[in-house]
Each structure stands twice: as structure tokens, then as C-alpha cells.
N, C-alpha and C positions, 0 to 999 in steps of 0.2 A: 742509186747502189741500195741506201735500206730499204726504201721506200719496197726494191725488187727485191729485197733478205725477207725484208716480213711476211711478203706477198708469197714465197715461197716458201717460207713457215709455217703458213695456216691451212697452204696446198698438203703442206706434208701432211700434217695433225690432223686434215679433212681428211686425207685419205687413210693411214693410221685409223682413224674410227670407226670408219668406214668398211675396213677392212676386217676391225676387231666386232661389230656389230651383226658383220654378214659370218661372217667364219664361227660366231656363236648361236647365228641363226640356221646354219649349214649343221651343226653338231646339235643342237635342239632337237633340228629335224629327226635326222639321226639315232637320236634315240628314240624316238616317237616313234619311225619307223619298226624301229629292231621290236620296239615292243608293240606284236599287233597278235600276242594269243590269244582264243578265247575260252573262258570258264565259265561255266555256267551253274550255279550252285542250287540248293535252295530245297525244298518239301514235294508234295505230290503238285505243285501250281506250278512249281518249274519241269517236272520229270515230265509232265503231259498226263497226270493219271486225267483217264474221260477223256480224252482225246483219239483213244483208238491207236495200229498200228504203232503195239510198241518192238523195242529191240529185245528182240530173245536175248541176247547175253546180258543186257541190262535185269532179266530177273525179278522178283519183289520189287526193286523201286521204279516196276515200270515208267522208261523212259519209250517218249513217243517218240518218231519221228513229226508226228504233228504238232508238237510241244514247239513254244515260242524260240525258244535257244537254238533248236535243230534247224527250223526255220531259217532266221536270222544267217544262219554259220551257213547253209544252203546259197543263199544269195548275195555273202559278202567274201565268202572266199578268204576266212583267217586264214594267217601262214599253218597255227594250230587249233583244234577244237575242240577240248577235252568238257563231257560231259556226266560229271559227278552228282545231280540233284539227283534223290531218291523219295518215294511217299513212305508218306509217315515222317521227315527227321525233322527235328530238331534243334535248335542252335546248338546243343551240344554234341550231336550226331555231325552236322558241320565243322565243325569243329573236329574230332575225332576221325573222321572220312573221306572229310570232302575237297580236305586244299590240297594236299599233295601236290594235283599239276600246277599251282601257284609257283609264279617264278619272278624277276624281273624280266623274262620278254613275254610274261600278261601285259598284252594293252589294254582290253576290256572283258569287266566281270561284269555276270548278273546273278541275282544275287533275290529270292523269295523266302522269307522264313518269320516264326515269328507265330502262325497263325495255332503250330501244335504245341508249341508251349503254353499259349494261351489255352488250352484245351476246347480247340473248335468239335473236335467229334463230339465230345462229350456233351458238351455245348446244343447240337444238332441233335444228338441222340435223347438230350431233355425234353426239348422243346417239342417232338416228334413228340417222344412218349409221356409226356406230363399236362399239367395244368398249364393256367398261361399264367399263374405263382410260382409253380416250378417253374418255368422257363426264364421268368425272368429275375429270382435266388440267381440261377448258375449263373448266369449274364452277368450279372452284380458281383457276383463271384470274379468271374472271367477278367472284368473292369479291374476290382481290387488288386490283381496279379498285372497285369496289364501297367499297373501305376508302381506297384511294387516290387518287380520281379525280375518283368520283362528287360527294362530298358539297360540295368547291370547285363543281360546276358545278351543283344543285343551289342554292345559295346566292344564284350569281350569277339564275341564273333567278324566284328567289327575292323574293329585293333588286328585280330589275326593275320586280317586280309593286306589290309594296307600295310604291316610287313614284309609279309611274305611276296607282297605282289605290288613292290611301293612304287611304279611306274602307271600301271593301271587307273586306269576310270569303271569305276562299279557303280553302273544301275543297280536298288535300292526298288525292286516292282513290288507293288502291295495287294489288296486281296478287293474283289467288287461287289459293291454291297447284290445282296441277295435276289431281293424282290423288289417286284411293281409296286407300289400301295396304290387302294385306290381301287383297284380291280376285281373283276368276278372271277374264283380261283379256287380250286379247293386245296382242300388241306388244312395247314394248320389259320393262326386266329391271325384277326388281322394287330391288331395288339402284340402278337408273337414276331411275326412279319417285321412289325417297325420296331422292336427291340435289336432282333435279331442285325437288322441294316444300321442300326445306332452299333451295335458291337466292333461292325464292321468300321464305322468311320471312326470310330472309338481306338482301333485298334491301328489302321490309317494313320492317325495322325501322329501315333507314341511312336511307327517306326520313321515315319515320315521326319520328326522332329532330331533321332539320333541319326538316321543318314546324315542329314544335313547338318550336324555339331561336327561328323566324321567328315565333312569334308564330300559326301555322296550324292548323289544327283535321286531323287526319287520319281519313280514311275508312277504316278497315279493311274489307274482302271476304271477307276469310276467312272471315268464321258464318256467313254469310249462304250461303255459297259451298258449306259442307260438307254433305254428303250429293248433291254435285251435281256433282264432278269427276269426271271422266275415269274409266271402270271401275265410273262408280258404278248407273251402269244406266235413270239420269236426270239426267244430262251437262246443263252451262249451257253449257262449254265442245268446240266446233270441237276434234277431233283431227285425225290426220296425213290432208290430202282433194291428192289426188294429182291430182286434177282441178281446185280452186282453192289454190295452195297459199297464196295471200297471207290465207284466212280458217285457216287452219287453225294450232290453239292460242287463237282468237281468242271468246273470249262470243258464244255466239248472244243472238237476241231472249229469248229467257228471261233469262238472265244480268244482260240490261241490263238486265228490269225487275224482277227477280228478285233478283238479286243486290246491282246498283252499285245501280240508283233508290229501295231505302227507307233504304242507309245515307247517301244525298250528301244526303234529304229531310230525316234524322233531322241532319244534322250542319250540314244552311240554317241 
């Protein structure tokens, strides 16, 4: 009789634990299922400058239907999709203008930001127009900014995202290297090309560290763009385009589809 009571007690305890665990798992799954909206934040590399097919209502933000956020949303049908990335955006612009759609129902967030803060456009202008030494000097200034100031600016953005969308899985996309080195190619010197690639690596490393410290996933696109840099013969980046300066040094539609989209899809 005593053994029967013990058996019954243990059985009841195991059933109770089982129900508790099942209930917790169900609640967790429900919470995850509820947070399914997708918000795409960031700069021109997120909005799709260079990909064409711009959404007319996006104005100067130049959001493209061929940009990786739009392509991902079309393939995965999130419960909602808000595309607020904007050409020329810096970290302060994300904080001021792009975070409105974030909420507890946001399940995914993508973001590329930091290049404009570090002076991307001015670096490229300097390297195109000035000597090797002028280019290297400007890149050194950009690296110093990445060391001293950019981490704090990224922290502000990342913390704001976590605060407004606590259930979201956040994927921070980096930037590709621009040039295939050692290839015969008109334009910038090998010294400039190598320095620009090194600067991209430097920026990506800083962004990846801050993302990791906030529990975000870093999407490294350098591997997918390998073999498709400028001077590769199969570039997924626009070179200098005097007829459309804005698109210069930005990914093409193929760059978004073949370079960014697979990385984001895997990370999401």
C-alpha cells in the first residue's frame, strides 16, 4: 500500500512537471509567433541605392524593391513589413526618424549603419581625387573615428532597438570589401584599393563587436561578395558613375540578391 502511494505521488509529480514544461513551451512559442513583424532600418546599403526599381513614395531615401529587406519580406511574408532605411542615414538619423514602427510585435530587425558616420562618401571622394598619401591620410582619420566615437553611437542605436522591440531578433549587416586586388583594372592605384578594403574590414570589425555585445547577430557579407568586387570582372558593386554619383560604390541589384539576401536569410 505504501509503495502504491509513493508510485502515485511520483506519477502525479512527473505529470505536473510535464504539464508545466509543456505550458511554458507553449507560452514561449506563442510569444515568438506573436512577434513576427519585420522592420528594416539603416542607410543606403539597406535602402537599396544602386539596385534601381526605387519606390516612388520613398523619395530621396531611395528604397528599392530589389533591396535585400524587400526581397526577404516578399519571400517570407512577415505579419507586417516596415521599410524605413534611408539613403545617407547616420546613426542619429536612425534614432530620430526610423524607429517608429518598432514594437513588442516586431520579430525581426535588419540594420546596416555606421558607414556614413565614419565618412564613407568623403573617403571615396578623397581617394578618387587626391594622391595615395591623401587617400591614406583620410582613411586614417576615418579609422580614428571608428575607434573613438562610432562605438558609442552604435550603442545608442542598438540600445534603442532593444528597448522598443524587446522580442526582436536583430541582424546587423556589414559592408563588403570594394576591390579585388592584384587584378588589372583602370581607376584607383593598388595602394588605394588595398587601403579602402582594409578600412571596410576595420569598420566591419567594430560593428560586429558592438552587435555581439548587444546580443545581436552580425551578418558578414564579405564572403558572399568575394569574387564580385570591383575589378573582378563580375562586380556586384557600382564603380564611380559620373552620371549618377549617388549610386557609385553601392551594391547592384545582383549584389543585394546574391550578396546580402543569403546572409540575412541565414542569420534571420
